[in-house]
N, C-alpha and C positions, 0 to 999 in steps of 0.2 A: 037713636035719630043724631044723637050728640056726636056719637061715634063716627057715623056716616057723613056728617057734616065735615068733622075733623079731617077724615079721610080725602074728601073731596078738594077741601082746602089745601092738604099737602100734596096731593097729585097735581093741581093746577099751578101750585108755586114752584114744583119741581119741574114741571113740564115749560113754565115761562123761563126757569133758569137754564135749560137745555136748550130751547128754541134758538136762542141767539147763536150759540155754538155751532148749531146746525144749518143755519141759514147760509146761503151760499154768497160767496165774496160778490160785491158788486161788480159789474162789468164797466171796465173803462170806456168810455165812448170818446170819439175823436171829436174835434172842435167842428160845429156846424159850420159849413160853407154854405154861402148862395148857391142856388141852382145853376145859374149860369157858369160860375166858376167851377164847382163840383164836376161837373160833365167833362171839363178841361183836364181833370185828374193832375193838378198841380204838383201833388207830392212825388209824381215820377220825373217831373222836369230836372230838378238840381242833379241828379245822376248824369243824366244825359248831356247836360251843359259840362260837367267834369270830364266827361270822355271826350268831349269837344276841345276842351281846354288841353286835354292829353295829347290829343292828335296836334294841336298847334305846337305843344312844345316838343314834339318828336322832328319837327320839321327844321330845315335850314333857315326859314323865315323867323324864327323865333329871337328876340321877343317881337310880337306883331305890336301894330301901333293900338293904343287905347280905343281909337274909332273903329279899327277892324275887329278888335276882341269884341266890343261892345255891340256892334251890327251884328256879327256873328251870332253871339249868345241871344241877342233879341230874336232874330230870324229862327235860330233853333228852338226857342221857347214857343214862338208862335205856332212852328210846324208840329211841335211836341203835343201842343194844347190841341190843334185841329184834329190830329191823330186820335186823341183821346174823346173829343166829342164824337166822331164819327164811329170809335168804338161802342160808345154808348147807344148811339143810334141803332147799330146794327144788332147789338145784344139786348136790345130794350126788352123784348119778349121773354128771353132767357133770364134775365135779371129777374124780372118780375116773378118768375117761378121758384127762386131760390131765397130763402128766408133772409140770408145775410145780405143781399142785395136789393130785395124788394122795396127797401125805402129811399134807393136812389132817387134822383131826379126826375128822370124821364119815366120810369114804371110807376112811381108814386104819384105822377101827375103834376107835380111841381113846376116842371118846365115843358113847354109844348113842344112835339116834334118839329114843327115849322121854323121855330125860334132857334131850336138847337141846330137845325141844318144851316140857317142862316149865320150862326156864330161859326160854325165849321167853314163855310164859304169865305166868311170874311176872314178867319184867320189864316185859312190856307193862302189866299191873295196877298194879305199883308206880308206872310212869310215869303213868298216868292219875290215880292217888289222889294223889300228891305235887303234880302240876299243880292238879288240880281244888281240893283241899283247901288248898294252899299257897300258890296263886296266883290262878287264875282259870279258868272252863270253857271261854273261846275259847283261850287258851294249850294247854289240855290237848287239845281237838279238834284244834286245829291240828297239834300233835306226833303225834297219833293218824293223821291225814291224811298226814303226811310219812312214817310208817311204812307204812302201806297203799300209797302211790304208789310207794315204792321197792320192796317186794316184789311187788305185783301189777301195777302199771302198769310198771314197767321191766323187772324180773327175770322175771316170768311172760310178760308180754304183749308187750312192745316188743324186750326182748334177742334172743330167738331168731328174729325176724321181720324186722326192718328194719334198714338199715345207719344209719338216723337215729334209733336207737334211744336215744341219749345225748340227742339235741337234745331231744326230747320227754320223756325219762324225767327229764333233769335237773331237772324240778320238784320231785324229792324231796329233793335236795340245796339246794333253793332256799327251802323252806318255813321253816328256822331263824329267818332275820330277821323273819319274820312272827310266829314264837313271840314272840322278844323285844319285839317292839312290842307285842303283846297283853299280854304279862306287865307292861310297863311302864304301859300306859296303859288297857289294857280294850279297846283297838279298834285297828283298822289304820291305821297312818300312810301318807302319799304316800312319806315317806322309806324306810319299810319297804318298800313294793312297788318303790321303785327299786333297794334293795340284793337285794330278790327278781329283779328282771329282770338286775341285773349278774351275778349267780351264774348265772341261765341262759344267758347268753351267753358266759361265761367257761368253762363246763363242757365244751363240745365241742372248745375247743383243748387244755383240760388233758387231757382224757381220751383224745383222738386221739392226743396225743403218746405216751400209756402204750400205745395201742393198736398203734403202729407197733414198739413194742418188742416186743409179744405176738401180733404177727400169725399167726406160723406156729402157735402154740397154738390161738388162735381158728379157724382154717383147718381144723386137725386134727379139730376136733370140730362144723364147720359153723356156728360163730356168725358172722351176718354183719356183723361190724364192718367199718367204711368202708374201710379198707385192705385188707382181705380181698375185699371186693366191688368197689371201685372203683380200687384201686391205691394205691402210695405216693404217685405224682405228684398225683393229685387230692386226696387227703387232706392233704397240705402246703400246698396251695392252699388248701383249706377251714380249715384251722388258721390260716392267715395272715389269712383273711378274717374269722373270729370274732375273733381278737386285736384287729385294728382296730376292730371295733365293740365290743369290750370296753373298750379305752382311751377311745373316744368316749362310752360311756355312763358310765365311770366319772368323766368330767368333769363330769357332771351333779350330782355329789355336792356341788359348791360351792354349788348353790341347793337342794339336799333338805336339807341340815342346818340346823337350827334357828339355830345360830350356830357360828362358827368356820369357816365355808365357804373363806374366804380362806387360812387355813393349810392346811386340807385340799388346796385346789387348788394351792398351791406344793410341796407335800411329795410328791402323786401323781405329779408329771412323771417324778422319776427311775425311779419304779416302771414306769408306761408305756415309757419310753424303754428300759428293760431288757428288757421283755418283747417290744417289736418286735425289738429287738437279737437275741433268742435265736429268734425267727421267722425273721429274715434268715438266721441262722446255718443253720437247718434246711433253708430254702429254696436256699441255695447248695449243700448236701450232703443230699439229701432220705434216702439211704441210709445215711447216718452214724448210728448207734446212740448215740455220744456227743452228739449235737446232740438227737437225741429227748429222751435221759434229760437233759440239762440244761434244756431247755424243760419239761419235765414238772415237775422239781423247782422252777423257777423258779416256775411256775404257783402251786404250794402256797404258796412262799413271798409271793407276789404277794398272794393273797387274805388270808392272815394280815395283810399289811402295810396293805391297806385298811382292814381291820376296826381295827386299832391306830390308823391315821390318824384313824377316825371318832371313837373314843374321845379321842384327844387334842384333837381340834378342839373338843370340848365342855367342855374345861377352862376355867376363868374367865381364865386368861392368853390363849388362842386367842380367846376372845369379845370381847375387848378389842382384838384386832388390828385395825385397819381399813387401807383402802388408802392414806388419806393418811399414817397413821404409817409405813406400810412404805415409801412414796416417801420420806419425810423421813430414814428410816435409810440408803436407798440412794443419797440425792442426796450429792455431794461436799460437804463443808463449804467454806465460803468463808475464805479465808486472812485474817488482819488486815493492813491496811495500814501 
């Protein structure tokens, strides 16, 4: 009897000591947002505003006035928020079927559909008014086109039908540079179209890295994302292809910038090197979620960095940097005899 009690006590103690080590790590949760703000998807807005500023920096109208800059970014934020709300409304039933998204404001019932629709209408109206009255009609039209392409072209038409949804639907996220150029000059510049193209070819590698992490969710509700339809290996190869295209297109910014192209060309090299390094890490371990997550996060930082470099390249100091000056700085100084 005593032996059995001792054995039970020892077994319980050992189990208790092992249990904490076997327990799964706590899941990090995002800061909870009010329901009305959550549906606007505010975390997506900063990157769209960065590319808007990049489009401005590529124009001859740079630097723009603080008023024009502020109103353009405000109008773009309102349009992006409206698109986010309309996306949530369209995908409410789909979100309710996925464990990852079932707690969102609309499927969980924390926000009523009619309230969300009223928010979307109000945001869209405010965006058009701000851009039309405060900037110009072309900027307002392009912002509205971006909203419609995200909700109708990508969300409603392409996403549930083809594994190339993000390749074509990426046009929605590529429109902000055109808005920026239109705001700065009243017309679309070649540089703005270049940044539009860069965002288009950047988007697949960025989004498919995320899709690798969420492929089981997409499979469970029948969304034909590339990892679901073609598998992980094909997706990783496609990511690598688009990453290389992104790198090559990014170098064209040297000639697209009205000034400061040399500085941009030098500083963009480490950004491109890191992007390719992340792709190689994923190619070596296609099933590694850490590698996919690392690439996804770096791709966000990459596009922010590109836009920052475009702005820096338009500073007076960057404009004065010439190849001859750079070579003289790099050349070793002759020693006195």
